[in-house]
C-alpha positions as CSV (number, residue, x, y, z in Angstrom):
1,M,0.2,0.1,-0.2
2,D,0.9,3.6,-0.7
3,P,2.6,5.0,2.1
4,G,0.7,8.0,2.0
5,V,-2.8,7.0,1.3
6,I,-5.5,6.9,3.9
7,S,-7.1,3.8,4.2
8,G,-10.5,2.8,6.8
9,Q,-12.5,-0.1,8.1
10,V,-16.4,0.0,8.4
11,I,-18.2,-2.6,10.9
12,L,-21.9,-2.3,11.1
13,C,-23.3,-3.0,14.9
14,D,-25.8,-1.8,17.1
15,Y,-24.5,1.0,18.3
16,A,-21.7,3.1,18.0
17,Q,-19.9,6.2,20.0
18,V,-16.6,7.6,20.0
19,H,-15.5,9.0,23.4
20,S,-12.2,10.2,24.3
21,G,-10.8,9.0,20.6
22,K,-11.6,5.7,20.8
23,L,-14.5,3.4,19.2
24,Y,-17.0,1.8,21.2
25,V,-19.8,-0.5,19.2
26,V,-21.9,-2.5,20.6
27,G,-23.6,-5.8,19.0
28,A,-20.5,-5.5,16.3
29,G,-21.0,-7.7,13.1
30,V,-23.9,-6.7,11.4
31,N,-24.7,-8.1,8.1
32,Y,-28.5,-8.7,8.4
33,V,-31.0,-6.3,9.3
34,T,-34.2,-6.9,10.2
35,T,-37.6,-4.9,9.8
36,M,-41.2,-5.3,11.1
37,I,-42.7,-3.7,8.4
38,A,-43.4,-4.9,5.4
39,E,-44.2,-1.8,3.1
40,P,-41.7,0.4,2.5
41,P,-39.8,2.5,4.0
42,H,-39.1,0.1,5.6
43,P,-36.7,1.0,9.3
44,I,-33.7,0.4,10.0
45,N,-31.8,0.8,13.1
46,V,-28.2,0.4,12.6
47,S,-25.2,2.1,13.3
48,A,-21.3,2.2,11.4
49,G,-18.7,2.2,13.3
50,V,-15.7,3.3,10.9
51,I,-12.0,4.0,11.8
52,V,-10.0,6.1,9.1
53,T,-6.0,5.4,9.2
54,V,-4.0,8.3,7.9
55,P,-0.3,7.4,7.4
56,W,2.5,9.5,8.6
57,N,2.9,11.3,5.1
58,A,-0.7,12.1,5.1
59,H,-0.7,14.1,7.8
60,N,-0.6,17.9,8.2
61,Q,-2.8,17.7,4.9
62,A,-6.2,18.7,4.5
63,H,-8.9,15.8,2.9
64,R,-11.8,15.2,2.6
65,L,-14.2,12.2,3.5
66,S,-17.9,11.1,3.0
67,V,-19.6,8.0,4.1
68,R,-22.5,7.2,2.6
69,L,-25.1,5.0,2.3
70,E,-26.5,3.0,-1.2
71,D,-28.6,0.4,-2.4
72,E,-27.9,-2.5,-4.4
73,D,-28.1,-0.5,-7.7
74,S,-25.4,1.9,-6.1
75,N,-28.3,4.3,-5.6
76,P,-27.9,6.9,-2.8
77,V,-30.3,6.6,0.3
78,P,-30.0,9.4,1.8
79,F,-29.9,9.5,5.9
80,A,-27.9,12.6,6.8
81,Q,-29.6,15.8,7.4
82,P,-28.3,19.9,7.5
83,L,-27.8,21.3,9.8
84,P,-30.9,24.9,9.8
85,G,-29.3,27.1,8.1
86,A,-26.5,25.2,6.4
87,Q,-25.6,26.4,3.0
88,V,-26.2,22.7,1.0
89,P,-24.6,22.6,-2.3
90,E,-26.7,21.4,-5.2
91,N,-24.9,17.9,-5.3
92,F,-26.2,16.9,-2.2
93,D,-27.5,13.1,-1.7
94,G,-28.0,12.7,1.9
95,S,-24.4,11.5,3.1
96,L,-22.1,12.6,5.6
97,T,-19.2,14.8,4.5
98,A,-16.1,16.2,6.1
99,Q,-13.4,17.7,5.6
100,F,-10.3,16.6,8.4
101,N,-6.5,17.7,9.0
102,A,-4.1,15.6,10.9
103,G,-1.6,16.5,13.0
104,R,1.7,14.8,13.7
105,S,1.2,14.5,17.6
106,P,3.9,14.7,19.3
107,I,5.0,11.6,20.8
108,M,4.5,10.4,17.1
109,Q,8.1,8.7,15.3
110,S,8.7,8.8,12.1
111,G,6.3,6.3,10.4
112,D,3.3,6.2,12.6
113,E,-0.1,6.8,11.5
114,S,-3.2,8.4,13.4
115,L,-6.5,6.5,13.4
116,M,-9.5,8.5,13.2
117,P,-12.9,7.0,14.7
118,L,-16.4,8.2,13.6
119,A,-19.5,6.6,14.3
120,V,-22.6,6.5,11.9
121,A,-26.1,6.2,13.1
122,L,-28.7,5.1,10.5
123,N,-31.6,5.2,12.1
124,I,-33.9,5.4,8.8
125,G,-36.5,4.0,6.2
126,V,-35.0,2.9,3.2
127,P,-37.3,2.4,0.7
128,K,-36.9,-1.2,-0.2
129,L,-35.8,-4.6,0.9
130,G,-32.7,-6.1,-0.3
131,V,-28.7,-4.9,-0.5
132,Y,-26.9,-2.2,1.2
133,R,-23.8,-0.6,1.4
134,V,-22.3,1.6,3.5
135,V,-19.2,3.3,1.5
136,L,-16.3,5.1,3.4
137,D,-14.9,7.2,0.6
138,V,-11.7,9.7,1.9
139,N,-10.6,11.6,-1.3
140,G,-12.3,10.7,-3.6
141,S,-11.6,6.7,-3.1
142,E,-13.5,4.1,-1.8
143,A,-11.4,3.0,1.4
144,A,-13.6,0.7,3.0
145,I,-17.3,-0.9,2.1
146,A,-19.9,-2.4,4.6
147,R,-22.2,-4.9,2.9
148,F,-26.0,-5.4,4.6
149,R,-29.4,-7.2,3.5
150,V,-32.3,-5.2,5.1
151,V,-34.6,-8.5,5.3
152,H,-38.9,-8.4,6.3
153,M,-38.7,-10.1,9.7
154,Q,-42.6,-11.4,9.9
155,M,-43.8,-11.2,13.5
156,T,-45.6,-15.0,14.1
157,N,-47.9,-16.0,17.3
158,L,-46.6,-19.6,18.9
159,Q,-49.4,-21.3,20.2
160,A,-48.9,-23.8,22.9
161,T,-50.9,-27.0,22.0
162,G,-51.4,-29.3,24.7
């Protein structure tokens, strides 16, 4: 791997949170998300734990990242809402976008990398059952992908027979 290329990881989970520079995840390793509603939109409740790895040669530079949700046909599925009064670009697709610049810590040694954790809640209604992807894009390149399937879980009444 190029020593100046930023990489990443995405893991789907029940809940994710960043605290004191650490990513905390609960119920990690999700690849199926169930919904009780048969008709769209299908409500889902899943989070993406994201780790962006900034190599030594990519510090002290401006970078851009996005976390987006796509259906199986690569169509964007909006999950983020702009803040009231924020200037929104014309091509806003409902993804999370940010610019960042990772500085080098005084304790770092040549060749060290920095980790930047993110927690992204995907508590939305998706337009159809099927396959979705959470895509981490850094500087215009896909850095990581996590795939999951939304399935309808029909409630059944189990009756004891005697």
